[in-house]
PQR file of N, CA, C, O and H, with PARSE charges and radii, in Angstrom:
ATOM      1  N   MET A   1      36.012   8.125 -13.866 -0.4000 1.5000
ATOM      2  CA  MET A   1      36.150   8.551 -12.485 -0.0000 2.0000
ATOM      3  C   MET A   1      35.351   9.818 -12.217  0.5500 1.7000
ATOM      4  O   MET A   1      34.821  10.010 -11.123 -0.5500 1.4000
ATOM      5  N   ASP A   2      35.270  10.671 -13.216 -0.4000 1.5000
ATOM      6  CA  ASP A   2      34.522  11.913 -13.036 -0.0000 2.0000
ATOM      7  C   ASP A   2      33.029  11.660 -12.890  0.5500 1.7000
ATOM      8  O   ASP A   2      32.315  12.458 -12.282 -0.5500 1.4000
ATOM      9  H   ASP A   2      35.701  10.515 -14.105  0.4000 1.0000
ATOM     10  N   SER A   3      32.557  10.546 -13.451 -0.4000 1.5000
ATOM     11  CA  SER A   3      31.127  10.260 -13.350 -0.0000 2.0000
ATOM     12  C   SER A   3      30.717   9.927 -11.912  0.5500 1.7000
ATOM     13  O   SER A   3      29.555  10.110 -11.551 -0.5500 1.4000
ATOM     14  H   SER A   3      33.137   9.898 -13.944  0.4000 1.0000
ATOM     15  N   LEU A   4      31.639   9.447 -11.097 -0.4000 1.5000
ATOM     16  CA  LEU A   4      31.307   9.151  -9.696 -0.0000 2.0000
ATOM     17  C   LEU A   4      30.920  10.413  -8.945  0.5500 1.7000
ATOM     18  O   LEU A   4      30.068  10.362  -8.057 -0.5500 1.4000
ATOM     19  H   LEU A   4      32.583   9.298 -11.390  0.4000 1.0000
ATOM     20  N   TYR A   5      31.515  11.519  -9.274 -0.4000 1.5000
ATOM     21  CA  TYR A   5      31.163  12.782  -8.615 -0.0000 2.0000
ATOM     22  C   TYR A   5      29.731  13.201  -8.939  0.5500 1.7000
ATOM     23  O   TYR A   5      29.104  13.956  -8.196 -0.5500 1.4000
ATOM     24  H   TYR A   5      32.207  11.560  -9.994  0.4000 1.0000
ATOM     25  N   PHE A   6      29.237  12.702 -10.045 -0.4000 1.5000
ATOM     26  CA  PHE A   6      27.864  12.992 -10.438 -0.0000 2.0000
ATOM     27  C   PHE A   6      26.896  11.925  -9.921  0.5500 1.7000
ATOM     28  O   PHE A   6      25.781  12.249  -9.512 -0.5500 1.4000
ATOM     29  H   PHE A   6      29.746  12.088 -10.649  0.4000 1.0000
ATOM     30  N   LEU A   7      27.318  10.649  -9.938 -0.4000 1.5000
ATOM     31  CA  LEU A   7      26.405   9.558  -9.601 -0.0000 2.0000
ATOM     32  C   LEU A   7      26.240   9.351  -8.094  0.5500 1.7000
ATOM     33  O   LEU A   7      25.157   8.969  -7.651 -0.5500 1.4000
ATOM     34  H   LEU A   7      28.224  10.386 -10.270  0.4000 1.0000
ATOM     35  N   ILE A   8      27.262   9.587  -7.313 -0.4000 1.5000
ATOM     36  CA  ILE A   8      27.146   9.370  -5.861 -0.0000 2.0000
ATOM     37  C   ILE A   8      26.128  10.315  -5.228  0.5500 1.7000
ATOM     38  O   ILE A   8      25.307   9.849  -4.439 -0.5500 1.4000
ATOM     39  H   ILE A   8      28.142   9.897  -7.673  0.4000 1.0000
ATOM     40  N   PRO A   9      26.134  11.611  -5.528 -0.5600 1.5000
ATOM     41  CA  PRO A   9      25.058  12.455  -4.951  0.2800 2.0000
ATOM     42  C   PRO A   9      23.660  12.064  -5.420  0.5500 1.7000
ATOM     43  O   PRO A   9      22.694  12.180  -4.665 -0.5500 1.4000
ATOM     44  N   ILE A  10      23.551  11.604  -6.660 -0.4000 1.5000
ATOM     45  CA  ILE A  10      22.237  11.157  -7.138 -0.0000 2.0000
ATOM     46  C   ILE A  10      21.797   9.910  -6.378  0.5500 1.7000
ATOM     47  O   ILE A  10      20.625   9.791  -6.020 -0.5500 1.4000
ATOM     48  H   ILE A  10      24.335  11.510  -7.274  0.4000 1.0000
ATOM     49  N   ALA A  11      22.710   8.987  -6.127 -0.4000 1.5000
ATOM     50  CA  ALA A  11      22.376   7.777  -5.367 -0.0000 2.0000
ATOM     51  C   ALA A  11      21.991   8.123  -3.938  0.5500 1.7000
ATOM     52  O   ALA A  11      21.048   7.551  -3.392 -0.5500 1.4000
ATOM     53  H   ALA A  11      23.662   9.084  -6.417  0.4000 1.0000
ATOM     54  N   VAL A  12      22.709   9.050  -3.333 -0.4000 1.5000
ATOM     55  CA  VAL A  12      22.374   9.474  -1.969 -0.0000 2.0000
ATOM     56  C   VAL A  12      21.003  10.139  -1.954  0.5500 1.7000
ATOM     57  O   VAL A  12      20.224   9.938  -1.022 -0.5500 1.4000
ATOM     58  H   VAL A  12      23.475   9.515  -3.776  0.4000 1.0000
ATOM     59  N   LEU A  13      20.710  10.917  -2.967 -0.4000 1.5000
ATOM     60  CA  LEU A  13      19.400  11.567  -3.066 -0.0000 2.0000
ATOM     61  C   LEU A  13      18.278  10.540  -3.197  0.5500 1.7000
ATOM     62  O   LEU A  13      17.238  10.674  -2.553 -0.5500 1.4000
ATOM     63  H   LEU A  13      21.343  11.080  -3.724  0.4000 1.0000
ATOM     64  N   PHE A  14      18.481   9.516  -4.027 -0.4000 1.5000
ATOM     65  CA  PHE A  14      17.462   8.473  -4.186 -0.0000 2.0000
ATOM     66  C   PHE A  14      17.249   7.693  -2.896  0.5500 1.7000
ATOM     67  O   PHE A  14      16.112   7.374  -2.550 -0.5500 1.4000
ATOM     68  H   PHE A  14      19.326   9.407  -4.551  0.4000 1.0000
ATOM     69  N   VAL A  15      18.316   7.384  -2.185 -0.4000 1.5000
ATOM     70  CA  VAL A  15      18.187   6.653  -0.922 -0.0000 2.0000
ATOM     71  C   VAL A  15      17.450   7.514   0.107  0.5500 1.7000
ATOM     72  O   VAL A  15      16.574   7.018   0.816 -0.5500 1.4000
ATOM     73  H   VAL A  15      19.240   7.643  -2.466  0.4000 1.0000
ATOM     74  N   ALA A  16      17.796   8.783   0.190 -0.4000 1.5000
ATOM     75  CA  ALA A  16      17.107   9.672   1.128 -0.0000 2.0000
ATOM     76  C   ALA A  16      15.633   9.790   0.782  0.5500 1.7000
ATOM     77  O   ALA A  16      14.785   9.809   1.674 -0.5500 1.4000
ATOM     78  H   ALA A  16      18.507   9.186  -0.386  0.4000 1.0000
ATOM     79  N   LEU A  17      15.322   9.870  -0.500 -0.4000 1.5000
ATOM     80  CA  LEU A  17      13.925   9.950  -0.940 -0.0000 2.0000
ATOM     81  C   LEU A  17      13.172   8.666  -0.608  0.5500 1.7000
ATOM     82  O   LEU A  17      12.017   8.717  -0.185 -0.5500 1.4000
ATOM     83  H   LEU A  17      16.011   9.854  -1.225  0.4000 1.0000
ATOM     84  N   ALA A  18      13.816   7.518  -0.795 -0.4000 1.5000
ATOM     85  CA  ALA A  18      13.174   6.236  -0.484 -0.0000 2.0000
ATOM     86  C   ALA A  18      12.927   6.090   1.009  0.5500 1.7000
ATOM     87  O   ALA A  18      11.874   5.598   1.414 -0.5500 1.4000
ATOM     88  H   ALA A  18      14.755   7.477  -1.138  0.4000 1.0000
ATOM     89  N   VAL A  19      13.873   6.505   1.827 -0.4000 1.5000
ATOM     90  CA  VAL A  19      13.693   6.422   3.280 -0.0000 2.0000
ATOM     91  C   VAL A  19      12.571   7.351   3.729  0.5500 1.7000
ATOM     92  O   VAL A  19      11.752   6.978   4.569 -0.5500 1.4000
ATOM     93  H   VAL A  19      14.728   6.905   1.498  0.4000 1.0000
ATOM     94  N   LYS A  20      12.534   8.555   3.173 -0.4000 1.5000
ATOM     95  CA  LYS A  20      11.470   9.500   3.520 -0.0000 2.0000
ATOM     96  C   LYS A  20      10.103   8.958   3.099  0.5500 1.7000
ATOM     97  O   LYS A  20       9.133   9.083   3.846 -0.5500 1.4000
ATOM     98  H   LYS A  20      13.200   8.857   2.491  0.4000 1.0000
ATOM     99  N   LEU A  21      10.018   8.362   1.919 -0.4000 1.5000
ATOM    100  CA  LEU A  21       8.766   7.775   1.439 -0.0000 2.0000
ATOM    101  C   LEU A  21       8.336   6.607   2.322  0.5500 1.7000
ATOM    102  O   LEU A  21       7.150   6.451   2.614 -0.5500 1.4000
ATOM    103  H   LEU A  21      10.806   8.259   1.312  0.4000 1.0000
ATOM    104  N   PHE A  22       9.293   5.790   2.747 -0.4000 1.5000
ATOM    105  CA  PHE A  22       8.963   4.670   3.624 -0.0000 2.0000
ATOM    106  C   PHE A  22       8.404   5.157   4.953  0.5500 1.7000
ATOM    107  O   PHE A  22       7.379   4.647   5.408 -0.5500 1.4000
ATOM    108  H   PHE A  22      10.256   5.916   2.510  0.4000 1.0000
ATOM    109  N   PHE A  23       9.048   6.125   5.584 -0.4000 1.5000
ATOM    110  CA  PHE A  23       8.550   6.616   6.864 -0.0000 2.0000
ATOM    111  C   PHE A  23       7.223   7.357   6.704  0.5500 1.7000
ATOM    112  O   PHE A  23       6.397   7.338   7.617 -0.5500 1.4000
ATOM    113  H   PHE A  23       9.881   6.538   5.214  0.4000 1.0000
ATOM    114  N   TRP A  24       7.006   8.004   5.566 -0.4000 1.5000
ATOM    115  CA  TRP A  24       5.716   8.637   5.317 -0.0000 2.0000
ATOM    116  C   TRP A  24       4.614   7.577   5.259  0.5500 1.7000
ATOM    117  O   TRP A  24       3.531   7.765   5.812 -0.5500 1.4000
ATOM    118  H   TRP A  24       7.677   8.019   4.825  0.4000 1.0000
ATOM    119  N   ALA A  25       4.898   6.476   4.590 -0.4000 1.5000
ATOM    120  CA  ALA A  25       3.906   5.404   4.476 -0.0000 2.0000
ATOM    121  C   ALA A  25       3.635   4.766   5.831  0.5500 1.7000
ATOM    122  O   ALA A  25       2.485   4.462   6.149 -0.5500 1.4000
ATOM    123  H   ALA A  25       5.778   6.323   4.141  0.4000 1.0000
ATOM    124  N   VAL A  26       4.666   4.559   6.628 -0.4000 1.5000
ATOM    125  CA  VAL A  26       4.475   3.969   7.956 -0.0000 2.0000
ATOM    126  C   VAL A  26       3.664   4.909   8.837  0.5500 1.7000
ATOM    127  O   VAL A  26       2.759   4.462   9.543 -0.5500 1.4000
ATOM    128  H   VAL A  26       5.600   4.806   6.370  0.4000 1.0000
ATOM    129  N   ASN A  27       3.966   6.182   8.809 -0.4000 1.5000
ATOM    130  CA  ASN A  27       3.245   7.134   9.660 -0.0000 2.0000
ATOM    131  C   ASN A  27       1.802   7.346   9.221  0.5500 1.7000
ATOM    132  O   ASN A  27       0.968   7.743  10.035 -0.5500 1.4000
ATOM    133  H   ASN A  27       4.701   6.545   8.236  0.4000 1.0000
ATOM    134  N   ASN A  28       1.491   7.092   7.959 -0.4000 1.5000
ATOM    135  CA  ASN A  28       0.114   7.247   7.484 -0.0000 2.0000
ATOM    136  C   ASN A  28      -0.691   5.958   7.562  0.5500 1.7000
ATOM    137  O   ASN A  28      -1.822   5.907   7.079 -0.5500 1.4000
ATOM    138  H   ASN A  28       2.169   6.770   7.298  0.4000 1.0000
ATOM    139  N   GLY A  29      -0.121   4.913   8.164 -0.4000 1.5000
ATOM    140  CA  GLY A  29      -0.888   3.696   8.405 -0.0000 2.0000
ATOM    141  C   GLY A  29      -0.969   2.736   7.252  0.5500 1.7000
ATOM    142  O   GLY A  29      -1.867   1.894   7.223 -0.5500 1.4000
ATOM    143  H   GLY A  29       0.798   4.955   8.556  0.4000 1.0000
ATOM    144  N   GLN A  30      -0.078   2.825   6.312 -0.4000 1.5000
ATOM    145  CA  GLN A  30      -0.120   1.925   5.162 -0.0000 2.0000
ATOM    146  C   GLN A  30       0.191   0.485   5.549  0.5500 1.7000
ATOM    147  O   GLN A  30      -0.226  -0.440   4.852 -0.5500 1.4000
ATOM    148  H   GLN A  30       0.652   3.509   6.336  0.4000 1.0000
ATOM    149  N   TYR A  31       0.912   0.277   6.644 -0.4000 1.5000
ATOM    150  CA  TYR A  31       1.310  -1.065   7.044 -0.0000 2.0000
ATOM    151  C   TYR A  31       0.589  -1.513   8.314  0.5500 1.7000
ATOM    152  O   TYR A  31       0.999  -2.506   8.915 -0.5500 1.4000
ATOM    153  H   TYR A  31       1.251   1.029   7.210  0.4000 1.0000
ATOM    154  N   ASP A  32      -0.447  -0.836   8.736 -0.4000 1.5000
ATOM    155  CA  ASP A  32      -1.129  -1.201   9.968 -0.0000 2.0000
ATOM    156  C   ASP A  32      -1.886  -2.507   9.846  0.5500 1.7000
ATOM    157  O   ASP A  32      -1.753  -3.376  10.707 -0.5500 1.4000
ATOM    158  H   ASP A  32      -0.780  -0.030   8.248  0.4000 1.0000
ATOM    159  N   ASP A  33      -2.666  -2.662   8.810 -0.4000 1.5000
ATOM    160  CA  ASP A  33      -3.495  -3.858   8.659 -0.0000 2.0000
ATOM    161  C   ASP A  33      -3.218  -4.478   7.290  0.5500 1.7000
ATOM    162  O   ASP A  33      -3.788  -4.056   6.284 -0.5500 1.4000
ATOM    163  H   ASP A  33      -2.774  -1.956   8.111  0.4000 1.0000
ATOM    164  N   LEU A  34      -2.362  -5.457   7.261 -0.4000 1.5000
ATOM    165  CA  LEU A  34      -1.985  -6.072   5.990 -0.0000 2.0000
ATOM    166  C   LEU A  34      -2.888  -7.240   5.627  0.5500 1.7000
ATOM    167  O   LEU A  34      -2.919  -7.641   4.464 -0.5500 1.4000
ATOM    168  H   LEU A  34      -1.899  -5.799   8.078  0.4000 1.0000
ATOM    169  N   ASP A  35      -3.616  -7.793   6.570 -0.4000 1.5000
ATOM    170  CA  ASP A  35      -4.413  -8.987   6.313 -0.0000 2.0000
ATOM    171  C   ASP A  35      -5.767  -8.667   5.681  0.5500 1.7000
ATOM    172  O   ASP A  35      -6.239  -9.439   4.847 -0.5500 1.4000
ATOM    173  H   ASP A  35      -3.591  -7.467   7.515  0.4000 1.0000
ATOM    174  N   THR A  36      -6.389  -7.584   6.042 -0.4000 1.5000
ATOM    175  CA  THR A  36      -7.741  -7.288   5.566 -0.0000 2.0000
ATOM    176  C   THR A  36      -7.784  -7.096   4.055  0.5500 1.7000
ATOM    177  O   THR A  36      -8.692  -7.605   3.399 -0.5500 1.4000
ATOM    178  H   THR A  36      -6.005  -6.957   6.719  0.4000 1.0000
ATOM    179  N   GLU A  37      -6.831  -6.379   3.499 -0.4000 1.5000
ATOM    180  CA  GLU A  37      -6.843  -6.152   2.052 -0.0000 2.0000
ATOM    181  C   GLU A  37      -6.628  -7.449   1.287  0.5500 1.7000
ATOM    182  O   GLU A  37      -7.227  -7.650   0.231 -0.5500 1.4000
ATOM    183  H   GLU A  37      -6.093  -5.965   4.032  0.4000 1.0000
ATOM    184  N   GLY A  38      -5.780  -8.331   1.807 -0.4000 1.5000
ATOM    185  CA  GLY A  38      -5.573  -9.621   1.162 -0.0000 2.0000
ATOM    186  C   GLY A  38      -6.821 -10.473   1.192  0.5500 1.7000
ATOM    187  O   GLY A  38      -7.134 -11.149   0.212 -0.5500 1.4000
ATOM    188  H   GLY A  38      -5.294  -8.168   2.666  0.4000 1.0000
ATOM    189  N   ARG A  39      -7.529 -10.453   2.285 -0.4000 1.5000
ATOM    190  CA  ARG A  39      -8.775 -11.229   2.384 -0.0000 2.0000
ATOM    191  C   ARG A  39      -9.870 -10.620   1.527  0.5500 1.7000
ATOM    192  O   ARG A  39     -10.690 -11.344   0.962 -0.5500 1.4000
ATOM    193  H   ARG A  39      -7.274  -9.905   3.081  0.4000 1.0000
ATOM    194  N   ARG A  40      -9.893  -9.289   1.424 -0.4000 1.5000
ATOM    195  CA  ARG A  40     -10.928  -8.626   0.632 -0.0000 2.0000
ATOM    196  C   ARG A  40     -10.823  -9.024  -0.833  0.5500 1.7000
ATOM    197  O   ARG A  40     -11.838  -9.179  -1.512 -0.5500 1.4000
ATOM    198  H   ARG A  40      -9.227  -8.701   1.883  0.4000 1.0000
ATOM    199  N   ILE A  41      -9.596  -9.189  -1.323 -0.4000 1.5000
ATOM    200  CA  ILE A  41      -9.409  -9.605  -2.712 -0.0000 2.0000
ATOM    201  C   ILE A  41      -9.928 -11.018  -2.915  0.5500 1.7000
ATOM    202  O   ILE A  41     -10.560 -11.314  -3.930 -0.5500 1.4000
ATOM    203  H   ILE A  41      -8.772  -9.063  -0.772  0.4000 1.0000
ATOM    204  N   LEU A  42      -9.662 -11.895  -1.948 -0.4000 1.5000
ATOM    205  CA  LEU A  42     -10.054 -13.296  -2.106 -0.0000 2.0000
ATOM    206  C   LEU A  42     -11.543 -13.511  -1.906  0.5500 1.7000
ATOM    207  O   LEU A  42     -12.140 -14.349  -2.583 -0.5500 1.4000
ATOM    208  H   LEU A  42      -9.149 -11.655  -1.123  0.4000 1.0000
ATOM    209  N   PHE A  43     -12.149 -12.782  -1.003 -0.4000 1.5000
ATOM    210  CA  PHE A  43     -13.539 -13.045  -0.632 -0.0000 2.0000
ATOM    211  C   PHE A  43     -14.471 -11.905  -0.993  0.5500 1.7000
ATOM    212  O   PHE A  43     -15.503 -11.731  -0.346 -0.5500 1.4000
ATOM    213  H   PHE A  43     -11.664 -12.101  -0.453  0.4000 1.0000
ATOM    214  N   GLU A  44     -14.137 -11.129  -2.005 -0.4000 1.5000
ATOM    215  CA  GLU A  44     -14.966  -9.992  -2.372 -0.0000 2.0000
ATOM    216  C   GLU A  44     -16.345 -10.431  -2.856  0.5500 1.7000
ATOM    217  O   GLU A  44     -17.337  -9.766  -2.561 -0.5500 1.4000
ATOM    218  H   GLU A  44     -13.299 -11.270  -2.531  0.4000 1.0000
ATOM    219  N   ASP A  45     -16.423 -11.525  -3.586 -0.4000 1.5000
ATOM    220  CA  ASP A  45     -17.703 -11.991  -4.105 -0.0000 2.0000
ATOM    221  C   ASP A  45     -18.648 -12.399  -2.980  0.5500 1.7000
ATOM    222  O   ASP A  45     -19.856 -12.181  -3.073 -0.5500 1.4000
ATOM    223  H   ASP A  45     -15.617 -12.065  -3.826  0.4000 1.0000
ATOM    224  N   ASP A  46     -18.099 -12.998  -1.907 -0.4000 1.5000
ATOM    225  CA  ASP A  46     -18.935 -13.400  -0.787 -0.0000 2.0000
ATOM    226  C   ASP A  46     -19.552 -12.201  -0.089  0.5500 1.7000
ATOM    227  O   ASP A  46     -20.706 -12.256   0.336 -0.5500 1.4000
ATOM    228  H   ASP A  46     -17.118 -13.176  -1.831  0.4000 1.0000
ATOM    229  N   VAL A  47     -18.788 -11.109   0.033 -0.4000 1.5000
ATOM    230  CA  VAL A  47     -19.305  -9.913   0.694 -0.0000 2.0000
ATOM    231  C   VAL A  47     -20.418  -9.308  -0.137  0.5500 1.7000
ATOM    232  O   VAL A  47     -21.435  -8.883   0.413 -0.5500 1.4000
ATOM    233  H   VAL A  47     -17.850 -11.064  -0.313  0.4000 1.0000
ATOM    234  N   GLN A  48     -20.248  -9.257  -1.461 -0.4000 1.5000
ATOM    235  CA  GLN A  48     -21.280  -8.694  -2.315 -0.0000 2.0000
ATOM    236  C   GLN A  48     -22.520  -9.568  -2.316  0.5500 1.7000
ATOM    237  O   GLN A  48     -23.638  -9.053  -2.308 -0.5500 1.4000
ATOM    238  H   GLN A  48     -19.422  -9.602  -1.908  0.4000 1.0000
ATOM    239  N   ASP A  49     -22.337 -10.904  -2.325 -0.4000 1.5000
ATOM    240  CA  ASP A  49     -23.480 -11.794  -2.300 -0.0000 2.0000
ATOM    241  C   ASP A  49     -24.263 -11.656  -1.001  0.5500 1.7000
ATOM    242  O   ASP A  49     -25.494 -11.675  -1.010 -0.5500 1.4000
ATOM    243  H   ASP A  49     -21.429 -11.322  -2.332  0.4000 1.0000
ATOM    244  N   GLN A  50     -23.551 -11.518   0.118 -0.4000 1.5000
ATOM    245  CA  GLN A  50     -24.227 -11.367   1.401 -0.0000 2.0000
ATOM    246  C   GLN A  50     -24.966 -10.038   1.468  0.5500 1.7000
ATOM    247  O   GLN A  50     -26.080  -9.977   1.987 -0.5500 1.4000
ATOM    248  H   GLN A  50     -22.551 -11.503   0.125  0.4000 1.0000
ATOM    249  N   SER A  51     -24.359  -8.974   0.949 -0.4000 1.5000
ATOM    250  CA  SER A  51     -25.045  -7.683   0.996 -0.0000 2.0000
ATOM    251  C   SER A  51     -26.253  -7.691   0.075  0.5500 1.7000
ATOM    252  O   SER A  51     -27.271  -7.077   0.394 -0.5500 1.4000
ATOM    253  H   SER A  51     -23.454  -9.024   0.527  0.4000 1.0000
ATOM    254  N   ALA A  52     -26.162  -8.377  -1.066 -0.4000 1.5000
ATOM    255  CA  ALA A  52     -27.309  -8.478  -1.963 -0.0000 2.0000
ATOM    256  C   ALA A  52     -28.400  -9.317  -1.326  0.5500 1.7000
ATOM    257  O   ALA A  52     -29.581  -8.995  -1.452 -0.5500 1.4000
ATOM    258  H   ALA A  52     -25.335  -8.876  -1.324  0.4000 1.0000
ATOM    259  N   ALA A  53     -28.015 -10.408  -0.632 -0.4000 1.5000
ATOM    260  CA  ALA A  53     -29.003 -11.254   0.034 -0.0000 2.0000
ATOM    261  C   ALA A  53     -29.664 -10.501   1.176  0.5500 1.7000
ATOM    262  O   ALA A  53     -30.868 -10.640   1.390 -0.5500 1.4000
ATOM    263  H   ALA A  53     -27.055 -10.670  -0.530  0.4000 1.0000
ATOM    264  N   ASP A  54     -28.898  -9.706   1.912 -0.4000 1.5000
ATOM    265  CA  ASP A  54     -29.474  -8.910   2.991 -0.0000 2.0000
ATOM    266  C   ASP A  54     -30.435  -7.867   2.439  0.5500 1.7000
ATOM    267  O   ASP A  54     -31.471  -7.585   3.041 -0.5500 1.4000
ATOM    268  H   ASP A  54     -27.919  -9.593   1.738  0.4000 1.0000
ATOM    269  N   GLY A  55     -30.086  -7.295   1.289 -0.4000 1.5000
ATOM    270  CA  GLY A  55     -30.956  -6.317   0.665 -0.0000 2.0000
ATOM    271  C   GLY A  55     -32.240  -6.936   0.177  0.5500 1.7000
ATOM    272  O   GLY A  55     -33.294  -6.304   0.235 -0.5500 1.4000
ATOM    273  H   GLY A  55     -29.245  -7.524   0.800  0.4000 1.0000
ATOM    274  N   ASP A  56     -32.172  -8.173  -0.307 -0.4000 1.5000
ATOM    275  CA  ASP A  56     -33.376  -8.865  -0.767 -0.0000 2.0000
ATOM    276  C   ASP A  56     -34.279  -9.249   0.394  0.5500 1.7000
ATOM    277  O   ASP A  56     -35.503  -9.221   0.269 -0.5500 1.4000
ATOM    278  H   ASP A  56     -31.315  -8.687  -0.355  0.4000 1.0000
ATOM    279  N   GLU A  57     -33.675  -9.610   1.531 -0.4000 1.5000
ATOM    280  CA  GLU A  57     -34.475  -9.996   2.689 -0.0000 2.0000
ATOM    281  C   GLU A  57     -35.202  -8.811   3.297  0.5500 1.7000
ATOM    282  O   GLU A  57     -36.290  -8.956   3.854 -0.5500 1.4000
ATOM    283  H   GLU A  57     -32.680  -9.633   1.633  0.4000 1.0000
ATOM    284  N   GLU A  58     -34.587  -7.621   3.185 -0.4000 1.5000
ATOM    285  CA  GLU A  58     -35.211  -6.441   3.774 -0.0000 2.0000
ATOM    286  C   GLU A  58     -36.419  -5.985   2.974  0.5500 1.7000
ATOM    287  O   GLU A  58     -37.321  -5.346   3.516 -0.5500 1.4000
ATOM    288  H   GLU A  58     -33.703  -7.503   2.732  0.4000 1.0000
ATOM    289  N   ARG A  59     -36.439  -6.312   1.685 -0.4000 1.5000
ATOM    290  CA  ARG A  59     -37.553  -5.846   0.840 -0.0000 2.0000
ATOM    291  C   ARG A  59     -38.742  -6.662   1.062  0.5500 1.7000
ATOM    292  O   ARG A  59     -39.779  -6.423   0.443 -0.5500 1.4000
ATOM    293  H   ARG A  59     -35.706  -6.831   1.246  0.4000 1.0000
TER
END
């Protein structure tokens, strides 16, 4: 029973820290554009190939 007096404030501290971290991420734009990063992972090779092809055409 005595451990609850120690664990409850720690749990409240962790929850407060998680909420603060979440709002920090939202305010800094971490969740603004979720689709672009997913597409960049899938189609990264196409972007590099196009930029290399554009570079070759310019020469």
